[in-house]
GUGUTI-28817 format. One record per residue (C-alpha): x negated, y, z; residue in three letters. Coordinates in steps of 0.25 Angstrom, whole numbers, plus 5000, padded with zeros to 4 digits. Each point is the difference from the previous one (the first is absolute). Last residue first. Layout:
X / Y / Z / ALA;
...
end
This chain:
4921 / 5252 / 4879 / LYS;
4990 / 4990 / 5004 / TRP;
4986 / 5002 / 4995 / ILE;
4997 / 5007 / 5013 / SER;
4989 / 5011 / 5000 / LYS;
4986 / 4998 / 5004 / LEU;
4992 / 5009 / 5009 / ARG;
4986 / 5002 / 4994 / HIS;
4987 / 5001 / 5008 / VAL;
4986 / 5002 / 4996 / LYS;
4988 / 4998 / 5009 / LEU;
4985 / 5001 / 4995 / ASP;
4987 / 4999 / 5006 / LEU;
5005 / 4994 / 5013 / VAL;
4987 / 4998 / 5008 / GLU;
4997 / 4988 / 5008 / ILE;
4992 / 5001 / 5014 / ASN;
5003 / 4986 / 5003 / ASN;
5014 / 4996 / 4996 / GLY;
5014 / 5003 / 5002 / TRP;
5010 / 5009 / 4992 / TYR;
5014 / 5001 / 5007 / ARG;
5014 / 5000 / 4995 / PHE;
5012 / 5000 / 5008 / GLY;
4999 / 4999 / 5016 / ASP;
5012 / 4991 / 5001 / ASN;
4993 / 4988 / 5007 / ASN;
5007 / 4991 / 5010 / ASP;
5013 / 4999 / 4991 / PRO;
4992 / 4996 / 4988 / ASN;
5007 / 4999 / 4987 / SER;
4992 / 4992 / 4989 / ARG;
4999 / 5005 / 4986 / LYS;
5000 / 4987 / 4992 / LEU;
4988 / 4999 / 4992 / MET;
4994 / 5003 / 4986 / SER;
4986 / 4999 / 4994 / TYR;
4992 / 5006 / 4988 / SER;
4986 / 4998 / 4994 / TYR;
4993 / 5008 / 4990 / ALA;
5012 / 5009 / 4998 / GLY;
4994 / 5014 / 5002 / ASN;
4991 / 4997 / 5011 / ASP;
5009 / 4991 / 5008 / ILE;
5015 / 5000 / 4998 / PHE;
5009 / 4998 / 5012 / VAL;
5015 / 4997 / 5001 / GLU;
5007 / 5001 / 5014 / VAL;
5014 / 4995 / 5002 / SER;
5012 / 5001 / 5009 / THR;
5005 / 5014 / 4999 / ARG;
4990 / 5004 / 4989 / ASP;
4985 / 5003 / 5000 / ILE;
4992 / 5001 / 4988 / TYR;
4985 / 5001 / 5003 / ILE;
4989 / 5004 / 4989 / ASP;
4987 / 4996 / 5006 / ALA;
4986 / 5005 / 4998 / THR;
4987 / 4994 / 5006 / ILE;
4987 / 5007 / 5003 / GLU;
4987 / 4995 / 5005 / MET;
4994 / 4997 / 4986 / SER;
4989 / 4990 / 5000 / THR;
5008 / 4989 / 4992 / MET;
5005 / 5010 / 4990 / ASP;
5010 / 4991 / 4993 / ASP;
5007 / 4997 / 5013 / PRO;
4999 / 4986 / 5006 / SER;
5013 / 4995 / 5006 / TYR;
5002 / 4988 / 5008 / PHE;
5014 / 4999 / 5007 / VAL;
5002 / 5003 / 5015 / GLY;
5006 / 5014 / 4998 / ASN;
4989 / 5004 / 4991 / VAL;
4988 / 4991 / 5002 / LEU;
4986 / 5002 / 4995 / ASN;
4994 / 4994 / 5013 / SER;
4992 / 5012 / 5004 / ASN;
5009 / 5010 / 4993 / MET;
5012 / 4996 / 5009 / ASP;
5011 / 5008 / 4994 / TYR;
5014 / 5000 / 5007 / ASP;
5011 / 5008 / 4993 / LEU;
5014 / 4997 / 5005 / ILE;
4996 / 4997 / 5014 / ARG;
5012 / 4999 / 5008 / GLN;
4999 / 5007 / 5013 / GLY;
5012 / 5010 / 4997 / ASN;
4994 / 5002 / 4986 / LEU;
4985 / 4998 / 4999 / SER;
4989 / 5005 / 4991 / LEU;
4986 / 4995 / 4998 / GLY;
4986 / 4997 / 5005 / ALA;
4992 / 4987 / 5002 / SER;
4985 / 5000 / 5001 / THR;
4989 / 5004 / 4991 / ALA;
4998 / 5013 / 5007 / HIS;
5002 / 5014 / 4995 / SER;
5013 / 4997 / 4992 / LEU;
5006 / 5009 / 4990 / LYS;
5015 / 5000 / 4998 / ILE;
5008 / 5003 / 4988 / THR;
5015 / 5002 / 5002 / THR;
5013 / 5000 / 4991 / ARG;
5012 / 4999 / 5008 / ILE;
5014 / 4998 / 4993 / HIS;
5011 / 5000 / 5010 / LEU;
5015 / 4996 / 5001 / GLY;
5003 / 4999 / 5015 / ASP;
4987 / 5001 / 5008 / ALA;
5008 / 5006 / 5012 / ASP;
4987 / 5005 / 5005 / LYS;
4998 / 5009 / 4988 / TYR;
4997 / 5013 / 5008 / GLN;
4989 / 4992 / 5007 / SER;
4992 / 4999 / 4987 / LEU;
4993 / 5013 / 5002 / ASN;
4996 / 4996 / 5014 / THR;
4994 / 4987 / 4995 / THR;
4992 / 5007 / 4990 / ALA;
4995 / 5009 / 5011 / ASN;
4995 / 4989 / 5009 / THR;
4994 / 4992 / 4988 / SER;
4992 / 5012 / 4997 / THR;
5004 / 5007 / 4987 / LEU;
4993 / 5004 / 4987 / LEU;
5013 / 5002 / 4991 / THR;
5014 / 5003 / 5002 / TRP;
5013 / 4998 / 4992 / LYS;
5015 / 5002 / 5002 / ALA;
5011 / 4997 / 4989 / GLU;
5015 / 5000 / 4999 / ASP;
5011 / 4992 / 4994 / ALA;
4992 / 4990 / 4992 / TYR;
5009 / 4989 / 4994 / LEU;
4997 / 5004 / 4985 / THR;
4986 / 4996 / 5004 / THR;
5004 / 4986 / 4999 / VAL;
5002 / 5001 / 4985 / GLU;
4984 / 4999 / 4999 / ARG;
5001 / 4985 / 5002 / VAL;
4994 / 4995 / 5013 / PRO;
4986 / 4995 / 4998 / TYR;
4994 / 4986 / 4996 / SER;
4986 / 4996 / 4996 / PHE;
4996 / 4987 / 4994 / LEU;
4985 / 4997 / 4999 / ARG;
4989 / 5000 / 4989 / VAL;
4986 / 4997 / 5006 / GLY;
4995 / 5000 / 5014 / ASP;
4994 / 5014 / 5000 / LYS;
5014 / 5004 / 4994 / THR;
5006 / 5001 / 4986 / THR;
5014 / 5003 / 5000 / ARG;
5013 / 4993 / 4996 / LEU;
5013 / 5007 / 5002 / ASN;
5013 / 4997 / 5006 / LEU;
5011 / 5011 / 5003 / GLU;
5008 / 4998 / 5013 / VAL;
5015 / 5000 / 5003 / PRO;
5002 / 5002 / 5015 / LEU;
5004 / 4987 / 5008 / LEU;
5013 / 4994 / 4998 / MET;
5007 / 4996 / 5012 / MET;
5004 / 4988 / 5009 / GLY;
5011 / 4997 / 5010 / ASN;
5014 / 5007 / 5000 / LEU;
5011 / 5002 / 5011 / PRO;
4993 / 5011 / 5007 / VAL;
4997 / 4998 / 5015 / ASN;
4985 / 4998 / 4998 / PRO;
4995 / 5001 / 4986 / HIS;
4992 / 4989 / 4995 / ASN;
4987 / 5000 / 4992 / ILE;
4995 / 4990 / 4989 / ARG;
4998 / 5011 / 4990 / GLY;
5002 / 4995 / 4986 / TRP;
4991 / 5005 / 4989 / ALA;
5002 / 5010 / 4989 / ILE;
4990 / 5002 / 4988 / GLN;
4998 / 5010 / 4989 / ILE;
4990 / 4998 / 4989 / THR;
4999 / 5014 / 4994 / ARG;
4999 / 5004 / 4985 / GLY;
5011 / 5010 / 5000 / ASP;
5000 / 5002 / 4985 / SER;
4999 / 4985 / 4998 / ASP;
5014 / 4999 / 5007 / PRO;
5001 / 4991 / 5012 / ILE;
5007 / 4987 / 4995 / ASN;
4997 / 4991 / 5011 / ASN;
4998 / 5005 / 5014 / PHE;
4990 / 4993 / 5009 / ALA;
5004 / 4990 / 5011 / GLN;
4996 / 4999 / 5015 / ALA;
5003 / 4987 / 5007 / ALA;
4995 / 5005 / 5014 / TYR;
4996 / 5012 / 5007 / ALA;
5001 / 4999 / 5015 / THR;
4985 / 5001 / 5003 / GLY;
4989 / 4999 / 4989 / THR;
4997 / 5007 / 4987 / THR;
4988 / 5000 / 4989 / PHE;
4996 / 4985 / 5002 / TYR;
4990 / 4992 / 4993 / TYR;
4998 / 4987 / 4992 / LYS;
4987 / 4998 / 4993 / GLY;
4997 / 5006 / 4986 / THR;
5001 / 4997 / 4986 / GLU;
5013 / 4991 / 5000 / PRO;
5005 / 4995 / 4987 / THR;
5015 / 5001 / 4997 / PHE;
5005 / 4991 / 4989 / LYS;
5011 / 5001 / 4990 / LYS;
5000 / 5015 / 4995 / GLY;
4985 / 5001 / 5000 / ASP;
4998 / 5005 / 5014 / PHE;
4987 / 5004 / 5006 / ARG;
4996 / 5002 / 5015 / GLY;
5003 / 5007 / 5013 / ILE;
5005 / 4992 / 5012 / MET;
5010 / 5004 / 5011 / TYR;
5005 / 4999 / 5014 / THR;
5012 / 5007 / 5003 / GLY;
5007 / 4989 / 5008 / SER;
5011 / 4998 / 4990 / ALA;
4990 / 4997 / 4989 / GLY;
4990 / 5006 / 4990 / TYR;
4995 / 5000 / 4986 / MET;
4993 / 5013 / 4994 / VAL;
4996 / 5001 / 4986 / TRP;
4988 / 5009 / 4996 / LYS;
4999 / 5012 / 4990 / THR;
4989 / 5008 / 4994 / ASN;
5004 / 5008 / 4988 / ALA;
5011 / 5006 / 5008 / SER;
4990 / 5007 / 5010 / ASN;
5007 / 5004 / 5012 / GLY;
4989 / 4995 / 5009 / ASP;
5003 / 4986 / 4995 / VAL;
5013 / 4999 / 4992 / PRO;
5011 / 4991 / 5006 / LEU;
5006 / 4987 / 4994 / GLU;
5011 / 4992 / 5008 / PHE;
5003 / 4987 / 5007 / LEU;
5009 / 4998 / 5012 / GLU;
5004 / 4988 / 5008 / PRO;
5010 / 5000 / 5011 / CYS;
4997 / 4988 / 5008 / GLU;
4986 / 4994 / 5004 / TRP;
4987 / 5001 / 4993 / PHE;
4987 / 4991 / 5000 / GLY;
5002 / 4993 / 4987 / THR;
5001 / 5005 / 4986 / VAL;
5008 / 4992 / 4990 / HIS;
5001 / 4999 / 4984 / SER;
5009 / 5000 / 4988 / GLU;
5014 / 4994 / 5003 / TYR;
5010 / 5003 / 4989 / THR;
5013 / 5007 / 5002 / TRP;
5013 / 5000 / 4992 / ASP;
5010 / 5010 / 5004 / LYS;
4993 / 5014 / 5000 / LEU;
4999 / 4999 / 4985 / ASP;
4985 / 4999 / 4996 / SER;
4996 / 4994 / 5012 / SER;
4987 / 4998 / 5009 / THR;
4997 / 4994 / 5013 / PHE;
4989 / 5003 / 5010 / ILE;
4999 / 4993 / 5014 / SER;
4996 / 5006 / 5013 / HIS;
4995 / 4993 / 5012 / GLY;
5001 / 4988 / 5009 / ASP;
5015 / 4995 / 4999 / ARG;
5004 / 5008 / 4988 / GLU;
5001 / 5015 / 4999 / ASN;
5005 / 5005 / 4987 / LEU;
4993 / 5009 / 4990 / VAL;
5009 / 5002 / 4988 / MET;
4995 / 5005 / 4987 / VAL;
5008 / 5005 / 4988 / TRP;
4995 / 5000 / 4986 / HIS;
4994 / 5009 / 4989 / LYS;
4986 / 4995 / 5003 / GLY;
4993 / 5014 / 5001 / PRO;
5013 / 5006 / 5007 / LYS;
5002 / 4990 / 5011 / TYR;
5014 / 5003 / 5005 / TRP;
5002 / 4998 / 5015 / PHE;
5006 / 4990 / 5009 / VAL;
4998 / 4998 / 5015 / LYS;
5007 / 4987 / 5005 / PRO;
5001 / 4998 / 5015 / ASP;
5001 / 4985 / 5002 / ARG;
4994 / 4986 / 5000 / THR;
4999 / 4994 / 5014 / ASP;
5008 / 4988 / 4999 / LYS;
4988 / 4992 / 4998 / SER;
4996 / 4987 / 4992 / ASN;
4993 / 5010 / 4991 / TRP;
5006 / 4995 / 4987 / LYS;
5012 / 4994 / 5006 / GLU;
5004 / 5013 / 5006 / LYS;
4998 / 5007 / 4987 / THR;
5014 / 5005 / 4996 / ASP;
5000 / 5012 / 4990 / ILE;
5011 / 5005 / 4991 / VAL;
5011 / 4997 / 5011 / PRO;
5010 / 5005 / 4996 / ASN;
5007 / 4997 / 4987 / LYS;
5012 / 5010 / 5001 / GLY;
4990 / 5012 / 5003 / TYR;
5006 / 5008 / 5011 / LYS;
5007 / 5013 / 4996 / THR;
4996 / 5012 / 5008 / PHE;
5006 / 5013 / 5004 / THR;
4995 / 5014 / 5004 / ARG;
4986 / 4996 / 4994 / GLY;
5000 / 5011 / 4990 / LYS;
5014 / 4996 / 4993 / ASP;
4996 / 4989 / 4991 / LEU;
4995 / 4990 / 5010 / SER;
4994 / 4987 / 4999 / TYR;
4998 / 4988 / 5010 / ALA;
4988 / 4990 / 5001 / PHE;
4996 / 4987 / 5007 / CYS;
4988 / 4993 / 5006 / GLN;
5002 / 4989 / 5009 / ILE;
4997 / 4997 / 5015 / GLN;
5004 / 4986 / 5005 / ARG;
5008 / 4991 / 5009 / ASP;
5006 / 5009 / 5010 / PRO;
5003 / 5011 / 4990 / ASN;
4992 / 5012 / 4995 / ASP;
5003 / 5007 / 4987 / ALA;
4988 / 5007 / 4996 / THR;
5001 / 5013 / 4992 / TYR;
4998 / 5007 / 4986 / TYR;
5008 / 5012 / 4997 / ALA;
5002 / 5004 / 4986 / ILE;
5004 / 5014 / 4996 / MET;
5006 / 4999 / 4987 / ALA;
4998 / 5011 / 4989 / PRO;
5011 / 5009 / 4996 / ILE;
4999 / 5004 / 4985 / ASN;
5011 / 4991 / 4996 / GLY;
5002 / 4990 / 5011 / LYS;
4987 / 4992 / 5004 / ASN;
5002 / 4986 / 5005 / TYR;
4991 / 4992 / 4990 / GLY;
4989 / 4996 / 5009 / ALA;
4989 / 5006 / 4991 / THR;
5009 / 5013 / 4998 / ASN;
4987 / 5008 / 4997 / ASP;
5003 / 5010 / 5012 / TYR;
5002 / 4989 / 5010 / ASP;
4998 / 5009 / 5013 / ILE;
4994 / 4992 / 5011 / VAL;
5003 / 4996 / 5014 / ALA;
4993 / 4992 / 5011 / SER;
5002 / 4989 / 5010 / GLY;
5003 / 4996 / 5015 / SER;
5011 / 4991 / 5005 / PHE;
5015 / 5000 / 4997 / MET;
5007 / 4988 / 5007 / THR;
5002 / 4987 / 4994 / GLY;
5005 / 4993 / 4987 / LEU;
5015 / 5001 / 5003 / GLU;
4999 / 5015 / 5002 / ASP;
4993 / 5011 / 5009 / PRO;
5004 / 5014 / 4996 / PHE;
4991 / 5009 / 4991 / LEU;
5002 / 5015 / 4998 / ALA;
5005 / 5005 / 5014 / ILE;
5007 / 5013 / 4999 / PRO;
4991 / 5013 / 4998 / LEU;
4991 / 5007 / 5011 / GLU;
4996 / 5014 / 4995 / GLU;
4985 / 5003 / 5003 / TRP;
4992 / 5013 / 5002 / ASN;
4985 / 4997 / 4999 / ILE;
4997 / 4993 / 4987 / LEU;
5004 / 5012 / 4992 / ASP;
5013 / 4996 / 4992 / ARG;
5004 / 4990 / 5010 / SER;
5008 / 4987 / 4999 / VAL;
5004 / 4989 / 5011 / ALA;
5004 / 4986 / 4999 / HIS;
5002 / 4988 / 5009 / GLY;
4997 / 4986 / 4994 / TRP;
5006 / 4990 / 5009 / HIS;
4994 / 4990 / 5010 / MET;
5009 / 4995 / 5010 / ASN;
4990 / 4999 / 5011 / GLY;
4989 / 5008 / 5007 / TRP;
5005 / 5008 / 5013 / GLN;
5008 / 5013 / 5001 / ASP;
5013 / 4993 / 4996 / GLU;
5011 / 5001 / 4989 / TYR;
4993 / 5007 / 4988 / PRO;
4988 / 4991 / 5000 / ASN;
4991 / 5006 / 4989 / HIS;
4988 / 4998 / 4992 / GLN;
4997 / 5012 / 4991 / TYR;
5004 / 5007 / 4987 / PHE;
4993 / 5014 / 4999 / LEU;
5003 / 5006 / 4987 / HIS;
4993 / 5013 / 4996 / TYR;
5009 / 5008 / 4991 / GLU;
4997 / 5010 / 4989 / GLY;
5005 / 4991 / 4988 / GLU;
4993 / 4987 / 5006 / TYR;
4989 / 4998 / 5011 / PHE;
4999 / 4986 / 5006 / ILE;
4998 / 4993 / 5013 / LEU;
5008 / 4987 / 4999 / GLY;
4998 / 4996 / 5014 / ASN;
4995 / 5006 / 5013 / PRO;
4998 / 4989 / 5011 / ASP;
5008 / 5002 / 5013 / ASN;
5013 / 5007 / 5005 / ILE;
5009 / 4995 / 5010 / TRP;
5014 / 5006 / 5004 / GLY;
5006 / 5014 / 4998 / ARG;
4998 / 5012 / 4992 / ARG;
4987 / 4996 / 4994 / THR;
4987 / 5007 / 5003 / THR;
4992 / 5009 / 4991 / PHE;
4989 / 5007 / 5008 / HIS;
5000 / 5015 / 5003 / PHE;
5010 / 5001 / 5012 / GLN;
4998 / 4986 / 5006 / PRO;
5013 / 4997 / 5008 / ARG;
4996 / 4999 / 5015 / ASN;
5010 / 5011 / 5006 / LYS;
5011 / 4997 / 4990 / GLU;
5002 / 5011 / 4990 / HIS;
5000 / 4992 / 4987 / TYR;
5014 / 4995 / 5003 / LEU;
5006 / 5006 / 5012 / SER;
5013 / 5004 / 4994 / ASP;
5001 / 4988 / 4992 / GLN;
5001 / 4991 / 5012 / GLY;
5010 / 4990 / 4994 / ALA;
4997 / 5002 / 4985 / ILE;
5010 / 5009 / 4993 / ALA;
5011 / 4997 / 4990 / ASP;
5006 / 4991 / 5010 / ASP;
5004 / 4985 / 5002 / GLN;
5001 / 4993 / 5013 / PHE;
4994 / 4988 / 5007 / ILE;
5004 / 4998 / 5014 / LEU;
5010 / 4989 / 4998 / ASN;
4989 / 4992 / 4994 / LEU;
4992 / 5001 / 5013 / GLY;
5012 / 4995 / 5008 / GLN;
5003 / 4989 / 4990 / GLN;
4986 / 4994 / 5003 / ASN;
5000 / 4985 / 4999 / GLY;
4993 / 4999 / 4986 / PRO;
5001 / 5012 / 4990 / TYR;
5009 / 5002 / 4988 / GLN;
5004 / 5013 / 4993 / ILE;
5011 / 5000 / 4990 / THR;
4999 / 5012 / 4991 / VAL;
5012 / 5005 / 4994 / THR;
4999 / 5008 / 4987 / LYS;
5003 / 5015 / 4997 / GLY;
4985 / 5004 / 5002 / LYS;
4991 / 4987 / 4999 / PHE;
4988 / 5007 / 4993 / ALA;
5000 / 5011 / 5010 / SER;
4997 / 4990 / 5011 / VAL;
4987 / 5006 / 5005 / ASP;
4998 / 4992 / 5013 / CYS;
4996 / 5006 / 5013 / PHE;
4992 / 4996 / 5013 / ALA;
5005 / 5006 / 5013 / TRP;
4991 / 5001 / 5012 / TYR;
4999 / 4994 / 5014 / GLU;
5015 / 4995 / 4999 / PRO;
5008 / 5001 / 5013 / ASP;
5010 / 4989 / 4997 / SER;
4999 / 4986 / 4993 / VAL;
4988 / 5004 / 4992 / ALA;
4996 / 4993 / 4987 / LEU;
4986 / 4995 / 4999 / ARG;
5000 / 4999 / 4985 / ILE;
4995 / 4990 / 4989 / ASP;
5005 / 5002 / 4986 / PHE;
5010 / 4996 / 4989 / LYS;
5006 / 5009 / 4989 / ARG;
5010 / 4999 / 4989 / GLU;
5006 / 4986 / 5003 / THR;
5011 / 4999 / 4989 / GLN;
5015 / 4998 / 5003 / GLY;
5003 / 5014 / 4995 / ASP;
4990 / 5006 / 5010 / VAL;
4993 / 4992 / 5011 / THR;
4990 / 5006 / 5009 / PHE;
4992 / 4991 / 5009 / SER;
4993 / 5001 / 5014 / MET;
4990 / 4989 / 5004 / VAL;
4996 / 5000 / 5014 / ALA;
4988 / 5006 / 5008 / ARG;
4999 / 4998 / 5015 / ASP;
5006 / 5010 / 5010 / VAL;
4994 / 5011 / 5009 / LYS;
4993 / 5008 / 4989 / SER;
5013 / 5007 / 4997 / THR;
5007 / 5005 / 4987 / VAL;
5013 / 5006 / 4997 / PRO;
5004 / 5000 / 4985 / LEU;
5004 / 5013 / 4992 / ASN;
5007 / 4997 / 4987 / LEU;
4996 / 5011 / 4990 / TYR;
5006 / 5008 / 4988 / LYS;
5015 / 5000 / 5004 / LYS;
5013 / 4994 / 4994 / ASN;
4997 / 4986 / 5002 / ILE;
5011 / 4990 / 5004 / ARG;
4995 / 4993 / 5012 / ILE;
5001 / 4986 / 5004 / SER;
4995 / 4994 / 5013 / VAL;
4994 / 4986 / 5003 / GLU;
4996 / 4990 / 5010 / GLN;
4991 / 4989 / 4995 / ALA;
5000 / 4988 / 5010 / SER;
4989 / 5001 / 5010 / LEU;
5010 / 5002 / 5012 / ASN;
5009 / 4989 / 4995 / MET;
4988 / 4991 / 4998 / CYS;
4995 / 5003 / 5014 / ILE;
5013 / 4998 / 5007 / TRP;
5002 / 4986 / 4993 / SER;
4986 / 4996 / 5004 / LEU;
5003 / 5004 / 5014 / MET;
5013 / 4992 / 5000 / PHE;
4993 / 4988 / 4994 / LEU;
4990 / 5001 / 5011 / ILE;
5010 / 5001 / 5011 / ALA;
5008 / 4988 / 4994 / ILE;
4987 / 4992 / 5000 / THR;
4997 / 5004 / 5014 / ILE;
5014 / 4996 / 5004 / LYS;
4999 / 4987 / 4993 / LEU;
4986 / 4997 / 5007 / ARG;
5007 / 5002 / 5014 / LYS;
5011 / 4991 / 4996 / MET;
end
C-alpha cells in the first residue's frame, strides 16, 4: 500500500509538472508597432513562438517574467499589422498576460539617457550585442550589422541587428535584418554589393546587397547568404542554402564567420572562412558555387584579409590577415593563397574582439576602416556590449619592420564640444588642470609624458591606471610595447573616456587597448598623474558630445 501511495504521488507530481510545462498562449490582434515583453534573470529560459495564419513566424528563447520585470524587451511586429499573433510559452500564463503592444518601446522616455549608457559609442536599444557583421558602405550610408540577442542582455538567439550612419559617428538603429530560421541562428558574416550581377539578383540599375552569414545549429555550422534590393532594409534568403558545408572535411563544427570581397585582379569573389584551426580561402564567380583554395593555420574566428599601402605608397602594398583576437600576419595574396612574410603580431588588446573592416569604401576616400566589438557591460542598463570607436588602419615602417597601426577616424573630431590645452607642466600642475574633468563623462585626453627615471609612470582615474608605462620592462598596462625610438623617455597617449569604457591609442596608433571604466566607491579623486619626477610635455582635453539625439 505504501508503494502504491508513493507511485500515485509520483504520477500526480509528473502530471502537475506536465500541466505547468505545457504551452500557454495568448492571441493579440496587431495594430501597433511593438510587442513589449517582460524579462527577468530569475527564471530559466524557455522557447516562445509567434504563430500568424497558421505559420510559425518567430521562435526564440526568453526569460519571461511573471511579475515585476527587471526590464522590457521588444519585438517589432509591423509586418503583422491587421493580423492576429498567437504567442505560446510553456507554463507561464501570468507572463504572457503582461505582454502588451504599443507604438513605443517600454521605457522609451529614458532610452539613451540611462546613467551608464555609452554616449559616443554605438549600443543597441535593448539586449545583447557582439561581433560587428556585414560592414559596408553603400550610397552614402555606412551599414553596421551585428550579432544581437533582442530578448536578453546575455548571449543567445543570434540575429543580425542593423544600424546605419552617414558619418561613422551618429547611428540610427533599424529593424532586425536577419532572423533565425530552420537552418539555425544567425552567426557572423559580411556583406558585398554585386555591381556586376554575378549572382543574378540585380533589378534594373539596382545592385543587390549580398549578406553572407553562418547558420548555427546543434549539429553543424553552415554558410548561407541573403540578398537585399532596398539598401539592406529587408533581406530574402537564398532558397538553396547552405552554399558551403564543410563539417566532414574538417571533422569539426567550427566553420564560421565568412568574410567575402571582390578580388579585382582575378575578377572573382574571395571568401575567408574560419575553419577549425585557422582561415580557409574559397573563390567563386557567382557567389553561389565556391571552390576551396587554401588554408592558413593559427587564427580563431572572424577572419579578415585586405590590402594596404605601406607608408601611404600605393605602389608598395601588402596584404594583412587577422583573426578575432586582433593578431595579424603581413604577406602576399594571389587571389587564392595567402603567403605570410612576417611573424604574427598584435596591434590592439583589451576588450576589443571580432573586428571587421568595411567593404566598398570608395576609392576617392582611400581608407580602410574597422570597427570592433567592445566586451563591456553597462550596470543597470538592459543591454550588454558595445561597438568601439571606428579606426583607420595603416601599414607603417618601424624599426622592427612593417607593422599595422590603428587610430580613430577623423570624424571623431565632430564630437568636440570644447578644448583646453597646456604645455610643459609638472605632474602636480597637470593633475590640478584635470580636476575640472573629475566627472570623466565624455572626454578625449591627449597627453605626452616624459620620464626622468626608467620606472613606471602614467595617469590614473579614481585609482584605475588607464595609462601605466613601465619603461624598464617595456610594458604598457602590462603588455609588451617597444617604442620606435628605444631610447626615448617619452610616450604619447590619446585617451577616450565614455561612461563605461576607456580606449587608449599609444604613439599615434602604434598600439591600442581598451578596458572597462571601473567605479571605485573608495576613491573618487578623479585624474592623477603619477611617477618619479615626470614632466607633462603636452596636455590637451576635449569634451565630447553625445551621439544620441
